[in-house]
A tleap script that builds the chain and sets N, CA, C and O, in Angstrom:
source leaprc.protein.ff14SB
mol = sequence {
  NMET PRO PRO TYR GLN GLN PRO SER GLN ALA
  TRP LEU GLY GLN GLN LEU ALA ALA MET GLN
  GLN GLN ILE GLN GLN LEU LYS THR GLN HIE
  THR THR TYR VAL ILE ASP GLY ASN SER VAL
  CYS GLN ALA ILE ILE GLY ASN LEU GLN TYR
  ASP ASN ALA GLY ASN ALA THR GLY LEU GLY
  ASN VAL TRP GLY LEU ALA SER PHE LYS THR
  GLY VAL TRP ILE ARG CLEU
}
set mol.1.N position { -2.439 -22.075 -39.901 }
set mol.1.CA position { -2.483 -20.779 -39.269 }
set mol.1.C position { -1.798 -20.875 -37.903 }
set mol.1.O position { -2.079 -21.807 -37.150 }
set mol.2.N position { -0.905 -19.935 -37.564 }
set mol.2.CA position { -0.222 -19.997 -36.266 }
set mol.2.C position { -1.189 -19.705 -35.121 }
set mol.2.O position { -2.190 -19.012 -35.306 }
set mol.3.N position { -0.881 -20.242 -33.929 }
set mol.3.CA position { -1.769 -19.995 -32.781 }
set mol.3.C position { -1.795 -18.505 -32.432 }
set mol.3.O position { -0.795 -17.796 -32.549 }
set mol.4.N position { -2.964 -18.065 -32.003 }
set mol.4.CA position { -3.159 -16.664 -31.627 }
set mol.4.C position { -2.594 -16.437 -30.234 }
set mol.4.O position { -2.897 -17.194 -29.313 }
set mol.5.N position { -1.790 -15.423 -30.073 }
set mol.5.CA position { -1.251 -15.073 -28.760 }
set mol.5.C position { -1.918 -13.793 -28.288 }
set mol.5.O position { -1.902 -12.778 -28.984 }
set mol.6.N position { -2.509 -13.851 -27.085 }
set mol.6.CA position { -3.225 -12.705 -26.558 }
set mol.6.C position { -2.264 -11.569 -26.228 }
set mol.6.O position { -1.108 -11.816 -25.885 }
set mol.7.N position { -2.731 -10.333 -26.329 }
set mol.7.CA position { -1.905 -9.204 -25.879 }
set mol.7.C position { -1.616 -9.339 -24.386 }
set mol.7.O position { -2.421 -9.894 -23.639 }
set mol.8.N position { -0.471 -8.834 -23.962 }
set mol.8.CA position { -0.083 -8.981 -22.553 }
set mol.8.C position { -1.083 -8.323 -21.612 }
set mol.8.O position { -1.247 -8.782 -20.481 }
set mol.9.N position { -1.762 -7.249 -22.052 }
set mol.9.CA position { -2.748 -6.593 -21.199 }
set mol.9.C position { -3.914 -7.535 -20.892 }
set mol.9.O position { -4.426 -7.549 -19.772 }
set mol.10.N position { -4.325 -8.309 -21.871 }
set mol.10.CA position { -5.424 -9.247 -21.662 }
set mol.10.C position { -5.003 -10.329 -20.680 }
set mol.10.O position { -5.790 -10.720 -19.818 }
set mol.11.N position { -3.776 -10.816 -20.798 }
set mol.11.CA position { -3.292 -11.859 -19.893 }
set mol.11.C position { -3.252 -11.338 -18.463 }
set mol.11.O position { -3.691 -12.026 -17.541 }
set mol.12.N position { -2.731 -10.132 -18.268 }
set mol.12.CA position { -2.648 -9.554 -16.926 }
set mol.12.C position { -4.045 -9.353 -16.348 }
set mol.12.O position { -4.277 -9.639 -15.173 }
set mol.13.N position { -4.961 -8.872 -17.153 }
set mol.13.CA position { -6.338 -8.691 -16.679 }
set mol.13.C position { -6.970 -9.997 -16.243 }
set mol.13.O position { -7.686 -10.047 -15.243 }
set mol.14.N position { -6.703 -11.056 -16.996 }
set mol.14.CA position { -7.229 -12.374 -16.638 }
set mol.14.C position { -6.615 -12.875 -15.335 }
set mol.14.O position { -7.310 -13.461 -14.504 }
set mol.15.N position { -5.322 -12.647 -15.157 }
set mol.15.CA position { -4.658 -13.071 -13.926 }
set mol.15.C position { -5.226 -12.334 -12.715 }
set mol.15.O position { -5.484 -12.946 -11.678 }
set mol.16.N position { -5.418 -11.025 -12.845 }
set mol.16.CA position { -5.978 -10.235 -11.746 }
set mol.16.C position { -7.412 -10.671 -11.433 }
set mol.16.O position { -7.791 -10.753 -10.265 }
set mol.17.N position { -8.192 -10.943 -12.446 }
set mol.17.CA position { -9.569 -11.401 -12.232 }
set mol.17.C position { -9.576 -12.749 -11.504 }
set mol.17.O position { -10.401 -12.974 -10.619 }
set mol.18.N position { -8.662 -13.637 -11.877 }
set mol.18.CA position { -8.575 -14.940 -11.207 }
set mol.18.C position { -8.177 -14.779 -9.748 }
set mol.18.O position { -8.712 -15.469 -8.880 }
set mol.19.N position { -7.238 -13.871 -9.468 }
set mol.19.CA position { -6.825 -13.636 -8.080 }
set mol.19.C position { -7.968 -13.057 -7.256 }
set mol.19.O position { -8.165 -13.447 -6.106 }
set mol.20.N position { -8.716 -12.133 -7.835 }
set mol.20.CA position { -9.856 -11.562 -7.119 }
set mol.20.C position { -10.893 -12.629 -6.807 }
set mol.20.O position { -11.491 -12.623 -5.731 }
set mol.21.N position { -11.105 -13.536 -7.734 }
set mol.21.CA position { -12.049 -14.628 -7.502 }
set mol.21.C position { -11.549 -15.535 -6.380 }
set mol.21.O position { -12.339 -15.961 -5.538 }
set mol.22.N position { -10.258 -15.835 -6.355 }
set mol.22.CA position { -9.697 -16.670 -5.300 }
set mol.22.C position { -9.823 -15.999 -3.942 }
set mol.22.O position { -10.112 -16.662 -2.946 }
set mol.23.N position { -9.609 -14.695 -3.893 }
set mol.23.CA position { -9.743 -13.961 -2.640 }
set mol.23.C position { -11.182 -14.047 -2.141 }
set mol.23.O position { -11.412 -14.283 -0.955 }
set mol.24.N position { -12.136 -13.860 -3.022 }
set mol.24.CA position { -13.544 -13.943 -2.629 }
set mol.24.C position { -13.884 -15.345 -2.128 }
set mol.24.O position { -14.650 -15.496 -1.176 }
set mol.25.N position { -13.322 -16.362 -2.761 }
set mol.25.CA position { -13.571 -17.730 -2.305 }
set mol.25.C position { -12.977 -17.956 -0.924 }
set mol.25.O position { -13.588 -18.620 -0.086 }
set mol.26.N position { -11.796 -17.412 -0.681 }
set mol.26.CA position { -11.175 -17.552 0.638 }
set mol.26.C position { -11.999 -16.853 1.710 }
set mol.26.O position { -12.087 -17.332 2.841 }
set mol.27.N position { -12.598 -15.728 1.357 }
set mol.27.CA position { -13.385 -14.983 2.329 }
set mol.27.C position { -14.632 -15.737 2.761 }
set mol.27.O position { -15.176 -15.467 3.832 }
set mol.28.N position { -15.090 -16.670 1.952 }
set mol.28.CA position { -16.261 -17.447 2.323 }
set mol.28.C position { -15.875 -18.656 3.175 }
set mol.28.O position { -16.744 -19.369 3.677 }
set mol.29.N position { -14.603 -18.878 3.333 }
set mol.29.CA position { -14.123 -19.999 4.133 }
set mol.29.C position { -14.132 -19.622 5.614 }
set mol.29.O position { -14.357 -18.466 5.971 }
set mol.30.N position { -13.892 -20.589 6.445 }
set mol.30.CA position { -13.824 -20.365 7.878 }
set mol.30.C position { -12.411 -19.992 8.291 }
set mol.30.O position { -11.438 -20.363 7.634 }
set mol.31.N position { -12.314 -19.265 9.373 }
set mol.31.CA position { -11.017 -18.912 9.921 }
set mol.31.C position { -10.485 -20.103 10.711 }
set mol.31.O position { -11.229 -20.759 11.439 }
set mol.32.N position { -9.197 -20.373 10.561 }
set mol.32.CA position { -8.543 -21.470 11.268 }
set mol.32.C position { -7.556 -20.895 12.275 }
set mol.32.O position { -6.795 -19.981 11.956 }
set mol.33.N position { -7.571 -21.429 13.481 }
set mol.33.CA position { -6.665 -20.997 14.539 }
set mol.33.C position { -5.697 -22.127 14.855 }
set mol.33.O position { -6.102 -23.283 14.972 }
set mol.34.N position { -4.427 -21.793 14.992 }
set mol.34.CA position { -3.409 -22.772 15.365 }
set mol.34.C position { -3.123 -22.567 16.850 }
set mol.34.O position { -2.630 -21.516 17.263 }
set mol.35.N position { -3.439 -23.588 17.644 }
set mol.35.CA position { -3.338 -23.499 19.099 }
set mol.35.C position { -2.198 -24.403 19.580 }
set mol.35.O position { -2.054 -25.535 19.119 }
set mol.36.N position { -1.388 -23.884 20.519 }
set mol.36.CA position { -0.295 -24.702 21.058 }
set mol.36.C position { -0.795 -25.570 22.215 }
set mol.36.O position { -1.985 -25.555 22.530 }
set mol.37.N position { 0.088 -26.312 22.836 }
set mol.37.CA position { -0.253 -27.218 23.933 }
set mol.37.C position { -0.767 -26.519 25.173 }
set mol.37.O position { -1.400 -27.154 26.017 }
set mol.38.N position { -0.510 -25.219 25.306 }
set mol.38.CA position { -0.985 -24.445 26.457 }
set mol.38.C position { -2.276 -23.693 26.147 }
set mol.38.O position { -2.662 -22.784 26.882 }
set mol.39.N position { -2.939 -24.072 25.064 }
set mol.39.CA position { -4.189 -23.446 24.616 }
set mol.39.C position { -4.017 -21.970 24.270 }
set mol.39.O position { -4.941 -21.176 24.446 }
set mol.40.N position { -2.840 -21.605 23.780 }
set mol.40.CA position { -2.580 -20.241 23.338 }
set mol.40.C position { -2.573 -20.229 21.814 }
set mol.40.O position { -1.901 -21.041 21.180 }
set mol.41.N position { -3.322 -19.306 21.240 }
set mol.41.CA position { -3.388 -19.188 19.790 }
set mol.41.C position { -2.056 -18.652 19.265 }
set mol.41.O position { -1.618 -17.577 19.674 }
set mol.42.N position { -1.416 -19.386 18.372 }
set mol.42.CA position { -0.115 -18.998 17.840 }
set mol.42.C position { -0.190 -18.463 16.418 }
set mol.42.O position { 0.701 -17.738 15.977 }
set mol.43.N position { -1.255 -18.818 15.699 }
set mol.43.CA position { -1.395 -18.355 14.313 }
set mol.43.C position { -2.867 -18.324 13.935 }
set mol.43.O position { -3.685 -19.075 14.466 }
set mol.44.N position { -3.180 -17.431 13.000 }
set mol.44.CA position { -4.531 -17.316 12.477 }
set mol.44.C position { -4.440 -17.372 10.959 }
set mol.44.O position { -3.596 -16.719 10.346 }
set mol.45.N position { -5.319 -18.158 10.372 }
set mol.45.CA position { -5.431 -18.229 8.914 }
set mol.45.C position { -6.880 -17.891 8.590 }
set mol.45.O position { -7.787 -18.656 8.916 }
set mol.46.N position { -7.094 -16.757 7.955 }
set mol.46.CA position { -8.455 -16.319 7.638 }
set mol.46.C position { -8.659 -14.885 8.069 }
set mol.46.O position { -7.813 -14.031 7.805 }
set mol.47.N position { -9.786 -14.604 8.737 }
set mol.47.CA position { -10.074 -13.260 9.208 }
set mol.47.C position { -9.204 -12.964 10.424 }
set mol.47.O position { -9.247 -13.688 11.419 }
set mol.48.N position { -8.425 -11.907 10.338 }
set mol.48.CA position { -7.428 -11.610 11.370 }
set mol.48.C position { -7.911 -10.645 12.447 }
set mol.48.O position { -7.109 -10.201 13.269 }
set mol.49.N position { -9.179 -10.315 12.463 }
set mol.49.CA position { -9.664 -9.303 13.392 }
set mol.49.C position { -9.607 -9.768 14.847 }
set mol.49.O position { -9.251 -8.986 15.728 }
set mol.50.N position { -9.952 -11.025 15.108 }
set mol.50.CA position { -9.986 -11.547 16.477 }
set mol.50.C position { -9.268 -12.884 16.557 }
set mol.50.O position { -9.188 -13.613 15.568 }
set mol.51.N position { -8.746 -13.206 17.738 }
set mol.51.CA position { -8.152 -14.526 17.938 }
set mol.51.C position { -9.248 -15.502 18.350 }
set mol.51.O position { -10.425 -15.144 18.365 }
set mol.52.N position { -8.872 -16.721 18.681 }
set mol.52.CA position { -9.853 -17.754 19.003 }
set mol.52.C position { -10.646 -17.452 20.267 }
set mol.52.O position { -11.742 -17.985 20.436 }
set mol.53.N position { -10.123 -16.611 21.163 }
set mol.53.CA position { -10.817 -16.258 22.399 }
set mol.53.C position { -11.668 -15.003 22.236 }
set mol.53.O position { -12.309 -14.562 23.190 }
set mol.54.N position { -11.680 -14.425 21.036 }
set mol.54.CA position { -12.462 -13.222 20.801 }
set mol.54.C position { -11.737 -11.931 21.119 }
set mol.54.O position { -12.346 -10.861 21.101 }
set mol.55.N position { -10.444 -12.011 21.410 }
set mol.55.CA position { -9.647 -10.815 21.677 }
set mol.55.C position { -9.227 -10.164 20.370 }
set mol.55.O position { -8.816 -10.850 19.434 }
set mol.56.N position { -9.328 -8.842 20.304 }
set mol.56.CA position { -8.926 -8.119 19.104 }
set mol.56.C position { -7.422 -8.274 18.890 }
set mol.56.O position { -6.642 -8.198 19.839 }
set mol.57.N position { -7.023 -8.492 17.638 }
set mol.57.CA position { -5.611 -8.658 17.311 }
set mol.57.C position { -4.934 -7.333 16.988 }
set mol.57.O position { -3.708 -7.231 17.031 }
set mol.58.N position { -5.728 -6.324 16.667 }
set mol.58.CA position { -5.168 -5.045 16.260 }
set mol.58.C position { -4.823 -4.982 14.789 }
set mol.58.O position { -4.285 -3.978 14.321 }
set mol.59.N position { -5.124 -6.042 14.046 }
set mol.59.CA position { -4.803 -6.093 12.622 }
set mol.59.C position { -5.957 -5.613 11.748 }
set mol.59.O position { -5.781 -5.414 10.546 }
set mol.60.N position { -7.123 -5.428 12.334 }
set mol.60.CA position { -8.268 -4.969 11.561 }
set mol.60.C position { -9.022 -6.128 10.928 }
set mol.60.O position { -8.647 -7.292 11.070 }
set mol.61.N position { -10.089 -5.781 10.229 }
set mol.61.CA position { -10.951 -6.776 9.596 }
set mol.61.C position { -10.399 -7.116 8.217 }
set mol.61.O position { -10.958 -6.720 7.194 }
set mol.62.N position { -9.291 -7.856 8.208 }
set mol.62.CA position { -8.627 -8.253 6.968 }
set mol.62.C position { -8.462 -9.767 6.956 }
set mol.62.O position { -8.533 -10.422 7.996 }
set mol.63.N position { -8.241 -10.312 5.761 }
set mol.63.CA position { -8.039 -11.742 5.601 }
set mol.63.C position { -6.578 -12.012 5.265 }
set mol.63.O position { -5.957 -11.251 4.523 }
set mol.64.N position { -6.035 -13.086 5.807 }
set mol.64.CA position { -4.658 -13.444 5.520 }
set mol.64.C position { -4.106 -14.396 6.561 }
set mol.64.O position { -4.824 -15.227 7.116 }
set mol.65.N position { -2.805 -14.257 6.814 }
set mol.65.CA position { -2.096 -15.083 7.791 }
set mol.65.C position { -1.499 -14.172 8.845 }
set mol.65.O position { -1.003 -13.089 8.532 }
set mol.66.N position { -1.546 -14.613 10.101 }
set mol.66.CA position { -0.943 -13.833 11.179 }
set mol.66.C position { -0.296 -14.777 12.170 }
set mol.66.O position { -0.732 -15.914 12.354 }
set mol.67.N position { 0.755 -14.280 12.806 }
set mol.67.CA position { 1.489 -15.055 13.795 }
set mol.67.C position { 1.585 -14.243 15.079 }
set mol.67.O position { 1.755 -13.024 15.042 }
set mol.68.N position { 1.476 -14.924 16.210 }
set mol.68.CA position { 1.599 -14.278 17.516 }
set mol.68.C position { 3.059 -14.350 17.918 }
set mol.68.O position { 3.553 -15.403 18.322 }
set mol.69.N position { 3.748 -13.222 17.804 }
set mol.69.CA position { 5.190 -13.200 18.024 }
set mol.69.C position { 5.505 -12.162 19.091 }
set mol.69.O position { 5.116 -11.001 18.967 }
set mol.70.N position { 6.202 -12.573 20.125 }
set mol.70.CA position { 6.607 -11.708 21.235 }
set mol.70.C position { 5.433 -10.910 21.798 }
set mol.70.O position { 5.572 -9.732 22.126 }
set mol.71.N position { 4.287 -11.561 21.906 }
set mol.71.CA position { 3.127 -10.933 22.503 }
set mol.71.C position { 2.364 -9.992 21.601 }
set mol.71.O position { 1.461 -9.296 22.064 }
set mol.72.N position { 2.705 -9.951 20.314 }
set mol.72.CA position { 2.053 -9.055 19.355 }
set mol.72.C position { 1.683 -9.851 18.105 }
set mol.72.O position { 2.452 -10.695 17.645 }
set mol.73.N position { 0.490 -9.571 17.559 }
set mol.73.CA position { 0.091 -10.210 16.316 }
set mol.73.C position { 0.788 -9.541 15.155 }
set mol.73.O position { 0.794 -8.315 15.049 }
set mol.74.N position { 1.380 -10.348 14.275 }
set mol.74.CA position { 2.094 -9.857 13.101 }
set mol.74.C position { 1.440 -10.480 11.860 }
set mol.74.O position { 1.297 -11.699 11.766 }
set mol.75.N position { 1.051 -9.625 10.919 }
set mol.75.CA position { 0.482 -10.134 9.663 }
set mol.75.C position { 1.609 -10.596 8.761 }
set mol.75.O position { 2.585 -9.876 8.548 }
set mol.76.N position { 1.468 -11.799 8.233 }
set mol.76.CA position { 2.511 -12.352 7.354 }
set mol.76.C position { 2.174 -12.122 5.906 }
set mol.76.O position { 2.935 -12.519 5.024 }
savepdb mol mol.pdb
quit
């Protein structure tokens, strides 16, 4: 008997479910701050709402990557 191939809709649903699970796992992780030699935060990995000093970034309460470029936080 030939191997069963799932319908493409089932595959896409499984991929989306896996991504949602990964996002939830990332949200339970800690936020990491990348600090330069002058103690200035240059990047944030995790919750982008505040930098390491507690200053609002203006990006909102979202998770992801951000870079401090030309004095402004940019979500990557």
